[in-house]
C-alpha positions in Angstrom: -32.4 12.9 0.6 -32.6 10.4 -2.5 -33.3 6.8 -1.6 -29.6 6.3 -3.5 -28.3 7.7 -0.8 -29.5 6.7 2.2 -29.0 3.2 2.0 -25.2 3.5 1.2 -24.8 6.0 3.9 -26.6 3.0 6.3 -24.1 0.7 4.9 -21.1 3.2 5.4 -22.3 4.0 9.1 -22.3 0.2 9.8 -18.7 -0.4 8.0 -17.3 2.4 10.3 -18.9 0.9 13.4 -17.6 -2.7 12.8 -14.4 -0.9 12.2 -14.4 0.8 15.5 -15.5 -2.3 17.2 -12.2 -3.8 16.1 -9.7 -1.6 17.8 -11.5 -1.6 21.1 -12.0 -5.1 21.7 -8.6 -5.8 20.2 -7.2 -3.7 23.0 -9.1 -5.1 25.7 -8.3 -8.7 24.8 -5.1 -9.0 23.1 -2.4 -6.0 23.5 -0.3 -7.1 26.5 3.8 -6.2 24.7 4.5 -4.2 22.3 4.7 -7.0 19.6 1.2 -8.0 20.5 0.8 -4.1 19.3 3.5 -3.4 16.9 3.8 -7.3 14.8 0.0 -8.8 16.6 2.6 -11.4 18.7 3.7 -12.8 15.5 1.2 -14.8 15.5 -0.6 -14.3 11.8 -1.6 -16.8 9.8 -1.7 -17.5 6.1 -5.3 -16.1 5.5 -5.1 -13.1 7.5 -1.5 -12.6 6.4 -2.9 -12.8 2.5 -5.8 -10.4 3.0 -3.7 -7.7 4.6 -1.1 -7.9 2.3 -4.0 -7.7 -0.6 -5.7 -4.8 0.9 -3.0 -2.7 1.3 -1.6 -3.1 -2.1 -5.6 -2.2 -3.4 -6.5 1.3 -2.4 -8.1 3.9 -3.8 -5.7 3.6 -6.8 -6.1 0.0 -8.0 -10.0 0.6 -7.6 -11.3 3.9 -8.4 -8.1 4.6 -10.1 -8.0 1.6 -12.4 -11.6 2.2 -13.7 -10.3 5.6 -14.6 -7.5 4.3 -16.2 -10.0 2.0 -18.0 -11.7 5.0 -19.1 -9.4 7.1 -20.1 -6.7 5.3 -22.6 -5.8 2.2 -20.8 -8.9 -0.2 -21.4 -8.9 -3.4 -20.5 -5.1 -3.4 -20.2 -5.9 -0.9 -17.4 -6.3 -4.4 -15.1 -2.3 -4.8 -15.3 -2.1 -2.2 -12.6 -2.9 -5.0 -10.0 -2.2 -7.8 -12.2 1.3 -6.5 -11.9 1.2 -6.3 -8.4 0.0 -9.9 -8.4 2.9 -11.0 -10.8 5.3 -8.9 -8.3 3.9 -11.2 -5.1 5.3 -14.9 -6.6 9.3 -13.7 -6.2 8.5 -11.8 -3.3 7.5 -14.6 -2.0 11.8 -16.2 -2.1 12.7 -13.3 0.5 9.2 -13.5 3.0 11.1 -16.2 4.5 14.3 -14.5 5.5 12.0 -11.2 6.2 10.1 -13.7 8.9 14.1 -15.3 10.0 15.4 -11.7 11.3 12.7 -10.7 13.9 13.3 -7.3 13.3 10.2 -5.5 13.6 11.4 -2.6 10.9 13.2 -2.1 8.1 15.6 0.2 9.6 16.3 -1.6 12.0 17.7 -4.8 9.7 19.6 -2.1 7.8 20.9 -0.6 11.2 22.1 -4.5 11.9 23.7 -5.3 8.9 25.2 -1.7 7.9 25.5 0.3 11.2 23.9 3.9 12.7 23.9 5.9 9.3 22.4 3.3 7.0 19.5 2.7 9.4 18.6 6.4 10.3 18.5 7.4 6.3 16.3 4.5 5.8 13.8 5.5 8.7 14.2 9.0 7.8 13.2 8.1 3.9 10.8 5.9 4.8 8.6 8.2 7.3 9.0 11.0 4.6 7.3 9.0 2.3 4.2 7.4 5.2 3.4 10.8 5.9 2.6 11.4 2.3 0.4 8.1 1.4 -1.5 8.4 4.9 -2.6 12.2 3.6 -3.9 11.1 0.1 -5.7 8.0 1.7 -7.2 10.0 3.8 -8.1 12.6 1.1 -9.6 9.5 -1.0 -11.5 8.5 2.1 -12.6 11.6 2.7 -13.6 12.2 -1.4 -16.1 9.4 -1.2 -17.5 10.1 2.4 -18.6 13.4 1.3 -20.2 12.5 -1.9 -22.5 9.5 -0.6 -23.1 11.6 2.3 -22.8 15.4 1.2 -20.8 16.7 4.4 -18.3 18.9 3.0 -14.7 17.4 2.1 -13.1 19.4 4.8 -15.4 17.7 7.7 -14.8 14.6 5.6 -11.2 14.7 6.2 -11.9 14.5 10.1 -14.1 11.8 9.9 -11.9 9.8 7.7 -8.9 10.3 10.0 -10.6 10.1 12.9 -11.7 6.7 12.6 -8.5 5.5 11.6 -6.8 7.2 14.6 -9.6 5.1 16.8 -9.3 1.8 15.6 -5.6 1.7 14.5 -4.2 4.2 17.8 -6.8 0.7 19.9 -5.4 -2.2 18.4 -2.4 -1.9 16.8 -1.5 -4.3 14.0 -3.9 -7.1 15.0 -6.7 -4.4 14.7 -5.4 -3.2 11.6 -5.1 -7.1 10.2 -8.5 -7.9 11.2 -10.0 -5.0 9.3 -7.8 -5.3 6.4 -9.7 -9.0 6.3 -12.6 -7.3 6.5 -12.0 -4.8 4.1 -10.6 -6.7 1.7 -13.8 -8.7 1.5 -15.8 -5.7 0.8 -14.0 -4.8 -1.7 -13.8 -8.0 -3.2 -17.5 -8.8 -3.0 -18.8 -5.3 -3.3 -17.3 -5.2 -6.7 -18.1 -8.6 -7.7 -21.7 -8.2 -6.9 -21.7 -4.9 -8.7 -19.5 -5.7 -12.3 -22.7 -8.4 -13.9 -25.2 -5.7 -12.4 -23.6 -3.2 -14.0 -22.7 -4.5 -17.3 -26.7 -6.0 -17.4 -28.0 -2.5 -16.3 -25.5 -1.0 -19.3 -27.3 -4.0 -21.8 -25.1 -6.6 -21.5 -21.4 -7.2 -22.6 -22.2 -7.4 -26.2 -23.8 -3.7 -25.8 -21.0 -2.6 -24.0 -18.2 -4.0 -25.7 -20.0 -3.0 -29.8 -19.8 0.6 -28.7 -16.0 0.6 -27.5 -13.4 0.7 -30.3 -11.6 -2.9 -30.6 -8.6 -1.5 -29.0 -10.3 -0.9 -25.9 -10.9 -4.5 -25.1 -6.8 -5.5 -25.9 -5.6 -6.4 -22.7 -2.0 -6.1 -23.8 -2.7 -2.1 -25.6 -0.2 -0.2 -23.3 2.4 -2.4 -24.4 5.0 -5.3 -23.3 7.7 -2.6 -21.6 5.3 -0.6 -19.8 3.6 -4.1 -17.8 7.0 -5.3 -17.4 7.6 -2.0 -15.8 4.7 -2.2 -13.4 5.8 -5.2 -12.4 9.5 -4.0 -11.3 7.9 -1.2 -10.2 5.8 -3.3 -7.2 8.4 -6.1 -6.6 11.0 -2.9 -5.6 8.3 -1.0 -3.9 7.1 -4.2 -1.9 10.5 -5.5 -0.9 11.4 -2.4 0.3 8.0 -0.9 1.5 7.4 -0.8 5.5 3.7 -1.8 5.2 4.3 -5.0 3.5 7.2 -6.1 5.1 6.1 -5.7 8.5 3.0 -8.0 7.3 5.3 -10.8 6.6 7.6 -9.9 10.2 3.9 -10.9 12.2 3.7 -14.4 10.4 3.6 -17.1 13.1 6.7 -19.1 11.4 8.4 -18.5 8.0 6.0 -21.0 5.6 3.4 -19.1 6.7 5.0 -15.6 5.3 5.8 -17.5 1.8 2.2 -19.2 1.5 0.6 -16.2 2.3 2.8 -14.0 -0.2 1.4 -16.7 -2.7 -1.9 -16.8 -1.9 -2.3 -12.4 -2.0 -0.7 -13.1 -5.9 -4.0 -15.2 -6.6 -6.4 -13.0 -4.5 -5.2 -9.7 -6.2 -5.4 -11.4 -9.9 -9.0 -12.4 -9.3 -9.6 -8.8 -8.4 -7.9 -7.3 -11.0 -10.5 -7.2 -13.8 -13.3 -6.1 -11.7 -12.8 -1.8 -11.9 -11.8 -2.3 -15.3 -14.7 -3.8 -16.6 -16.9 -0.9 -14.8 -14.7 1.8 -16.1 -15.1 0.1 -20.0 -19.1 0.7 -18.9 -18.5 4.0 -18.3 -16.7 4.5 -21.1 -19.0 3.2 -23.6 -22.3 4.6 -22.1 -20.4 8.3 -21.3 -17.5 9.3 -23.5 -17.6 12.7 -22.0 -17.9 11.8 -18.4 -16.0 14.4 -16.1 -14.6 16.0 -19.4 -13.5 13.0 -20.8 -11.3 12.2 -17.8 -13.8 9.5 -16.4 -12.6 10.4 -13.0 -15.6 8.9 -11.3 -15.9 6.1 -13.5 -16.3 3.3 -11.2 -19.2 5.4 -8.2 -21.3 6.7 -12.1 -21.7 3.3 -13.7 -22.8 2.0 -9.7 -24.8 4.2 -9.0 -26.6 4.7 -12.6 -26.6 0.9 -13.1 -27.0 -1.5 -10.0 -29.4 -0.8 -7.0 -28.6 1.5 -4.0 -27.7 -1.4 -1.8 -24.9 -2.1 -4.6 -24.2 1.5 -5.1 -23.9 1.5 -0.8 -21.0 -1.7 -1.1 -19.2 -0.3 -3.8 -19.0 3.2 -2.2 -17.7 0.8 1.5 -15.5 -0.8 -1.0 -13.8 2.2 -2.0 -13.5 3.4 1.6 -11.9 0.2 2.7 -9.4 0.3 0.3 -7.9 3.5 0.8 -8.3 3.3 4.5 -7.0 -0.3 4.6 -3.8 1.7 3.1 -4.1 4.2 5.1 -3.9 2.8 8.5 -1.1 0.5 7.2 0.9 3.6 6.5 0.2 5.6 9.8 1.1 2.2 12.1 4.3 1.8 10.2 5.3 5.4 9.9 4.8 5.4 14.0 6.6 2.3 14.5 9.7 3.4 12.5 9.5 6.9 15.1 9.4 5.0 17.8 11.9 2.1 17.4 14.1 3.2 15.2 14.5 6.9 16.4 13.3 6.8 19.6 14.2 4.1 21.2 17.7 3.6 19.8 19.0 7.2 20.1 16.7 9.1 23.0 16.1 6.3 24.8 17.2 2.6 24.7 15.9 1.7 27.8 12.0 3.2 27.4 10.1 0.0 29.0 8.3 -2.1 26.8 4.5 -0.2 28.6 6.1 3.0 26.9 6.6 1.7 24.0 3.1 0.9 23.4 2.1 4.5 24.6 4.7 6.2 22.7 3.7 4.6 19.6 0.0 5.0 20.3 0.7 9.0 20.7 2.9 8.8 17.4 -0.1 7.2 15.7 -2.5 10.2 16.6 0.3 13.1 15.9 1.1 11.8 12.4 -2.3 10.9 11.7 -3.7 14.9 12.3 -0.7 16.1 10.3 -1.8 13.7 7.8 -5.4 15.1 7.6 -4.1 18.5 7.8 -2.2 18.1 4.9 -5.2 16.7 3.5 -7.1 19.6 4.0 -5.0 21.3 1.4 -7.2 19.3 -1.7 -4.1 19.4 -3.4 -3.1 17.1 -5.9 -0.6 14.0 -4.5 -0.3 11.9 -6.7 3.0 13.3 -8.4 4.1 13.9 -4.9 3.0 10.3 -3.8 4.7 8.9 -6.3 8.0 10.9 -6.2 7.9 9.7 -2.2 7.6 5.9 -3.2 9.9 5.7 -5.3 12.7 7.5 -3.1 11.9 5.5 0.0 12.1 2.0 -2.2 15.1 3.3 -4.4 18.2 3.7 -1.8 17.1 1.1 0.7 16.2 -1.2 -1.3 19.4 -3.2 -2.4 20.6 -2.5 1.4 17.9 -4.4 3.1 16.9 -7.1 0.1 20.4 -7.6 -0.9 21.9 -7.7 2.8 19.4 -10.8 3.9 20.8 -12.8 0.7 24.2 -11.5 0.2 26.3 -12.7 3.5 29.7 -11.3 2.1 28.3 -7.8 1.4 30.2 -5.0 3.2 29.3 -2.6 5.0 30.1 0.4 2.8 28.2 -1.8 0.2 24.9 -0.8 2.1 26.0 2.7 2.7 26.6 3.1 -1.1 23.9 1.8 -2.2 21.4 4.0 0.2 23.0 7.2 -1.5 23.8 6.0 -4.7 19.8 4.6 -5.1 18.6 7.9 -3.5 20.7 10.4 -5.8 19.8 8.0 -8.9 16.1 8.3 -8.2 16.1 12.2 -7.9 18.2 12.4 -10.9 15.7 10.2 -13.2 12.7 12.0 -11.6 13.9 15.4 -12.9 15.1 14.6 -16.2 14.4 11.0 -17.3 11.4 12.3 -19.2 9.2 9.8 -20.9 12.0 7.1 -21.5 9.5 4.2 -20.4 11.7 3.7 -17.2 9.9 4.7 -14.3 12.2 6.0 -11.2 11.9 3.6 -8.8 13.4 1.0 -11.2 15.9 3.4 -12.1 17.0 4.1 -8.7 17.0 0.5 -7.5 19.2 -0.8 -10.4 21.9 1.6 -10.1 21.6 1.2 -5.6 22.0 -2.7 -6.7 24.9 -2.1 -8.8 26.6 -0.1 -6.6 26.2 -2.6 -4.0 27.9 -5.4 -5.5 30.6 -3.3 -7.0 31.8 -1.6 -3.4 31.3 -5.3 -2.3 33.4 -7.1 -4.8 36.2 -3.8 -4.2 35.9 -4.2 -1.1 36.0 -8.0 -0.4 39.2 -7.9 -2.7 40.9 -5.6 -0.5 40.0 -7.8 2.4 37.3 -5.9 4.3 35.4 -8.0 6.3 31.7 -8.5 6.1 28.8 -6.7 7.3 27.2 -8.2 10.5 24.5 -10.6 9.9 21.0 -9.6 8.8 19.6 -12.2 11.3 21.6 -11.3 14.4 20.0 -9.4 16.8 
């Protein structure tokens, strides 16, 4: 085994050991109630929430994916893939204190509280189905890096990655997830921060790199303003109706903490946006034929070629951290929704708090094993994920978001908006074509329109408002 592989393996082993230790110690020291397990006892501070929000957003697509986009068509404007997410966090700060104020555990719980069981069940099903797909893709992304660094078969790496996620998420719940997210975010941030100047210097300096690139590749607005705006709206809609994001605000120690964390997360993501972009551009300048011109391995290629082995190890750990930080959150959110919004609400309302923890842990294991099974097929999950992401968000978006800020909304407004938004996103996914309007934006738009239209019509008919989202 070459020395360039040994150091990355050692760093990855140390990282994995720390992840498992976090789950073990959090379980022993802090987990007393289901709120401790599902929402970290609602005691999370600004830094912890901000890092957790950022780590969840910076997955494989925002590291290896951004480098590949910079290599293959987007150039410097690939940074907008992450910058748009940072911008979307600003309006999200308006909703953050309201999310915390609901004192709910999940999105379906709020929708159910405001618009009834039917709306809540549809929201729960859409959430869980999409989280299965997202967990599978993140496990596969983690396994791909482990396989590339260690040389073990991909299928074996899937079991390793999935097993690690199962252990520390199942043992420690939300707090272990959040602590791991802090570590994972700083590994991502500093791993890339250290590697960027080394990679650029190893390639001969920025002047050499930029001279090898067509000027258009250095244009930050290469992809165009409409695409950038579309990305911002896409992230805003996704974040506001994404259980892995909402659960962080629900875990905040108070409403002001939720607002501050949203703003700090925007800053942290903006600082990171250009790092994988620059590495992808170095790969493009030095080897434009990489991966048949696709540049899917641009990040690891440039890091391993131009940086010392220890930096390569940090980058590898950063990629694994990025994917695991998304996988663990998806897994915990899926289990929480299954147990709280389906099992407890419809099957066993009298379940004890202790059993809620046990059943959620069991659900973690089952969902992760199923997701590992999906990952073993090594299929291209990108299109499926985008569709599942859009379907999950477009339907419940208006019911959840507007349900917290429109007190006069009627019960049918929430139900109709979920149905219209879901149908609209399916129609646009199939027939929208290359219009530049993302399916999630199209679905959310029609969900919002139908929400206000039904509210206006029913209010004029004397229909009373639906119950408050803030009354448990």
